[in-house]
N, C-alpha and C positions, 0 to 999 in steps of 0.2 A: 727280526726287530730293527735292525739297520734300515733294511730295505722299506718298511713300512714309515719310518722316521722320516727317510729320504723322499719318499713318495708325497707324505704329507706336508714337507717343507716346500716342495716342487709345486705342488697346489696351491700353497699360501703365495708363493713368488708369481705364480700365474695369474691370481686373482688381483694382485697389487698391479702388475703391469697391465692388466685390462682395464682397471679402474684409471690408469694413468694415461692409456690411449685413449679413454672415453672423454676425460677431461680434456686432453690436447685436442681432441676432435672438437668439442664445443668450443674450446677457444679459438681454433684455427677456423671455424665457421664465422665466428664473429669477426675475427681479422679480416679474412677474405671480403667481407662486405665493404670494408673501409679501405682495403690497401690494394684492392684488385685495381691491375693497371688501365682497365677498360671500366671507366666509371657506369654505374647502374643508371644515372640519369644525369641530365644536362640541362642547362638553360638556353634556350633558343627565342630569340627575339622578346626576352623578358617572361616566357612560358616554359614550364616543365615539360622535358620530353623524356620519356622512359626507353631504355634499351630494349631491342626487339624480344628477346627471350623473356625479359620482365613483362612486357607488355602482353605477350601471348598468354603467360601464366595469369595474368589480371583477367583477360578475355574469358579464359577457360574457366575461372571459379567465381567471376563476379557476375551477379544477375543483373546489376545497375548497367554495367559496361555492356553486357550482351543486349540491352534494350536501346543502346543509343545507335541510331541508324549511320550509315554513311562509315568512309575510312578516315581515319585523323591524319595531319598534315605528316609527312615523312621527311625525315633529316638523316644525312649521311656524315659520319666523321671518321678520320682515320687514325688507328692507333697502331705502332709498330707495323706501318705499311701495310695494313689492312683495314678495308672499310666496315665499318658497323652501323646499323641502321638503328635509327631512334623513332619514337612517335610520340607527336606532342599530345600530352594529357593535362592540361593546366589544372591540376587539382591540388599542387602543393603537397605531394605524396610523402611521408616522413620516412626519416631512416629506418626505424622499426618495420613500417610497411614495406619498404624495398628489401630489406634483411628477410622478411618473411617470405617474400615472392620469389627471392633469390634461391632459399632453401627450399622451397616447396616441392614436395615429391623427392627430395634428396634424403639420405641417410639420416642427417642431422636436422632435417627439417621440423620433427616434432619437438625436437630437444631445444631448438633456438628459441623458441618462445618462454621456455624455464630460464633462460640466461637473460632475459629482459629485466630492467628494473621496473618496479612498480608503477612508476610514472610512464616508462615507455610502453608498459603493457596496457595502460588506461588509452594511450594514444593509439596504439594498434586497434584496441576494441571500437572506439570511437569511429576510425577509418573501416573497420570491418562491417560495423553498422551500416555507414554511408555507402559502401560498395555492395552491402548485400552479400557478404561471405556466409557461408554455411556454418561456420565455427564461431559465430558470434556469441552464441550461447556458452559455449566452452570457455572463450575468452573472459566472458562476464564471469562464470564460476570460479575461473582461476582468480580473477580481480576480488571478489568475495571472500575467497578463500585467504588471498594475501591481507586484504584490510582488516580481517578479523583475528588475524595472528598477532598475539602480543608484541611480538619482536619487531614486526612490520609497523605496527601501530605505535611503538615507541619511537622508531626513526621518524615516522611523519609528524607525529606530535610534539617532538623535541627539537626538531629544526624548522625554523621558519623557512629556509631555502627549500628542503624537501617537500615540506607541506605545500608551499606555494607552487612548486613545481607540477606535483601531482594534482593541484586542483586546476590549473590551466589546461593540464592534460585531459582534464575530464569536463570540460565545458560542454561537450555534446553527450556525455556521458552519465554525469551527475545524477540526472533524474532517475534514470534507470538503475543505476548503481544504488541510491538512497532507497529506492522502492525495494531493491534485492535485500537490503539490510533492515528493512522496515520491521519485518517478523520478529526478529530477535529483540530488537529496541522496544517495540510494542509490549512484547511478552515480560520483559525486564520491568516496564512501569504498571502493565496490569497486574502483576503479582503483588503490587502495592495497593490495589484497589480492593479493600477489605470488604467495604460496606459502602451502602448509597449515603450521598451527602443530605438527602431528605426523605423522608417517608410520609405522604399525605394519606390520611386515614379518611375513607368515602363512608365508613360505619356499614350500614345495612346494604349498600348498593355495590354491584361489581362493575368493575370498568370493563367496557367493551371495545371503545377506540379512544385514541388520543391525537391530538394535533397541537403544534406550538407556531407560534408566528415569529418572525425575524427579531422582533423586539421582546421577545420572552413570555408572550401571553398565551397561556395553557388552557386549551378547552378539553374537557373529558366527557365522553359519553358513556351511558351505564346501561344494565340490562332492563331497567325499569322505565326507559324513556327520557330520564333525567338528564340534563347536561350542565356540567359546572365550570365556572371560570375561575381560573387563578392567575393572579398577578405577581411579579416577583418585586420584593422591596429592594433597599439600597445593598443589602448582604447578598442579593441573589435568592433569597428563599420566597418560595410562593406562599401567599396566602390565598384564602376564598374571597371571592368578589361577589358573585351572584349566582343564581341557579335559574334555568328554564326547563320547562317540560315541552318535548318536541311535539308531542301528539296526545293529549291528555284523553283518558277514557273515563267512563263513569265512575271508577274507582280513583280517580286523580293521577294515574300514571298512565304511559303509553308503552308501544312496541320497543323493543330493544333497538338501540342507536348501533349502526353499522358502518357510518362513513361520517368522517368530519374532514372539514378544511377550513384554515383560518388564514385570513390575510393579515398584513402588517398592520392596518388600521382597525383591526379588531373585528371586522365584520368576518362572520363564519357561515359556513353552509353545513347543514346535517341531513342525514337521510336515515331512515329506520326500516325495519321489516316490513311494514305494511306499503312500502314503496313510495313513501311521500318524502318530497325534499324541500327543506326549507331555509331561506336565508335571514339570517340575524343581524341586526346593525344597532348601534348604540343610540339612544334618543338623546333629547335634550335634558331630560332628567337623570341622565347617566345610568339608563337601565337599557337591557336588551328587549327589543321587541322585533316579532316577525315581519319582515318585509315583503316576502314572496313566498308562495307556496306552490309546487309543481310535482308532476309525476316523474318518478325516477327514470323515464325512458331517456331523457336527456343528459342523464348522470351516471358514474360507474357505480350505481346501487342496484343490487339484485340478490336474490337468495344465496347466490355464490357467495362464498367467503373470500371477499377482496383483501383481506388482511392477511392472507397467505401468498399475495401476488405483488411483486415489484418490477419496475422497468427502468432501464437506463435508456434517457431519452436521447442521448448522443450516439450511441452504440446501437440501439434497438435490441439489446440484450435483455432477455425476460428471465425471471426467477419465479419459480412456482413451487411452493411446499406441498407437500403430500400427508396422508394419514399413516403412512408406514416410516416417519421420520427422514425422508430423503426430500432432496431439493432438484428439481430437474432444471438444468440452465440451458437456454436455447437463443436463437438469434433470428430477428426478422430480416430478411434480405430484401433488396429493392423490388423483388418480384411478389413480395408480400408471403414468401414460402419460410416455413420455420425450420430451422436447420438445428439439430441438437448438438450440444456442445460437451457437455459432461454432467454427470450425476454425482451429487455429494450427500453422504449419509449425515446428518446433523445430530441425530439420536437414535437409539435402536428402540424399536417397539412401541415407541409414543409418537402421537400426531405433531405436525407442525401446526401451530396456532397461529402465528404471525411472523412476519419478517418486513425488513425496510432496508433500502440501500441508501447509504448516507451519501452526502455529497463528495466526500473524499474515498469514495469506491469500497467503502467498509460495508461488509453484509452483516447486519445483526439477524438472528434466528431465535424466536422463543418457542417453547415446545409444551407439551402437556405436562411434563414431569418437573416444571420448575426451572428449568435450565436454559440460558440463554447462551449460544454460541455465537463467536465473531470470527469472520471469514474474510480473508483478502486473497486476491490473486497474485499468485508468485510470478515475478519478473523472469525466474530462471526456469521454474518447472512449468509454466504456462497453464496452471491450474489453480483452483481455490484450495486453500489451505486453512485450517482452523488455529488461529493463533492464540485464542484464549477461550475460557468460559466462564461465566457469572453464574453463581447458585442463588436461589431464594432459599436461605437456609431452613426455613421451617418446611418446604417442601422437600428439599433433597435429603437432609440429613435426619429428619424426625419421621419420614415416611408419609406426612401430611401430604394428601392429593392437593397442592396449590398450584394450578397451572397458570402459565403466562397468557393472558388475554389478548393484550395488545402492547405496541412499543412504536416509538418514533425517537429519531436522533437530530440533534442540531447544536451547533456552537460548542462541541466538544463534551456536550451531555446527552444521556440516555434516559427517556422517560419509559417507566414500564408500568403497565396496568396488570395487576394480579386477580384471581379469583377469590383471594381472601379480602378483597374490598380496599386495597392499598394501590396509590401510585408511587413508586420508588424513582428516585432520581439519582442516577449515577453519573460521576464526573469521569470521562472517558478521555486518557491521553492520546488521540490520534491525529492531532493536528499535523500538517506536512510539515517535514524538518528538511533543511538542506543537507547535502552531503557533508559539509564542516561540522553541523551539528551532530549528525549520525556517527561521524568518526570520532568526535570528542565522548560521546556518550560510551560507545564501544571501547575507547581507550580507558575510560573511567572503570568501566565494568571487568574488562578482560585483564587489565594490568593492575586492578584493585587501587587506583589512584584515589588519594584523598583530595577530592575536589568538593570544594563548597564555598558558600560565601564567607565563611571565617578564614579559608585557606588560600583564596582565589588571590591574595597579594604575592604568592610564591611563585606564581607562573609567568611566562613572559606576557608580552601585552598582546599578541595574537591568538593566544589560548585566552585570555581574559576577555577579548572581544567575541570570539565564538559563543563563550559563555553567556556573554551578556545578552546575545542575540535569541537565547533559547526562551520559550514560552515561560512564563511566569509559574503555571501550575507544574512544569517539569523541574523548575528550580525548587518548588516546595516538595517535590518528591525527593528531589537529590539531598535537600535538607531535613528530610523526615518531618515536614510540616503536614499534617493530616487533619481535616477539617471534622468536627464530630457531627453525628447525626442529628437532624431536626425533626420532630414529629410536628404534624400539623396541629394547630389550635383553632378555636373559634374566632380567632381575631379577624375582622373584616377590612380588607383594605378598598379605597375609592378609586376608581377609575381616573 
């Protein structure tokens, strides 16, 4: 028994000693960087020069430095009667980066990053991104883990100095970091989107496509060839203005509308299943008249379902919905060859009926079962993730087959046409937010901070300034101010 007890005590002492050795090793690694007799860098003619071993490490792991032709200027300095070589790399490399390069491939190399403060880690990440280091995503993941930790958030948001230091370190990183934090923030606010802010009833017509102008003028095409125009009032609620028939037949109606595009001045173009495209303008009598009729060969109108296709004009990334609930994402390169990037599953067993890529890179996907899934590309995982889903209650919870027929997004709102003959307008909180705003929201949520209009006076001035910069609808969500649902009436607005 005594032997077993002694053995247990020795094992415990061994563990304690091992922990002390590890701690002193980490501490020693940090001290070596700052107390080395041979400096890791120096200033030569006003430019930064790196010690040869540090420069060699950077050359080995940096894609950016490998692409620079030629050899940099070489400088020799003597320390303790021994010459050391330095290479001029005038990029103002910070101490965290020098420490990382110094400890690279050593036993304490990986642990060195863990000893850095949050602001130093942000500095290292921004420089790693600049130099093209392969661990940039790892550093970003560590940063996201840090800034979503309640303890770190409390330090950052209760100390003006710490917060300011961190923000300055993130000057080149904050957009990426804010994007990485966005999914959690969006989910928090989307969970408060209980219902649409307005429901417009089209009675016996089924909407098939929808378009909205920059000033809020809404046009909706229907399965019977009719096109309705809606205008927002001073409260932002849309009222019916007028209706036109795209291509009337003997029965007074025409083929299904499958394409709509409206300009800011109210002029819009419509296309139908019979491949006829028309341009409509407002005349002197404040009514819409057709000013041009053409064949659809010049326009993106065909029997193919264009509502299930979207394209990012800047990156040439293509999104295409399929009948099995999947979306294929591809990219068109300079040689006009299509490269497959990824396939995402928006819903199982139900067809994708419509999708739209908003200006803020948010992808909205409507499906046959009445579900709208919302997707955003993760800055860390480099793939699209579903960050929320909106449900048409009648379709999803009662079993009534009410599919999403069309949708579009603009100015923080989503416009959805359903097979039940309604156009629903949702307010979607997806405006871009700065890193300061993201951190403030995460701090409020993770640490359960009672932050609102009523309690704002209790907080420091810099916190009040960040809060004041938040979009109005986000403040409304924080203060639990929800708008009621309004249904369309027969009130007619004038253009």
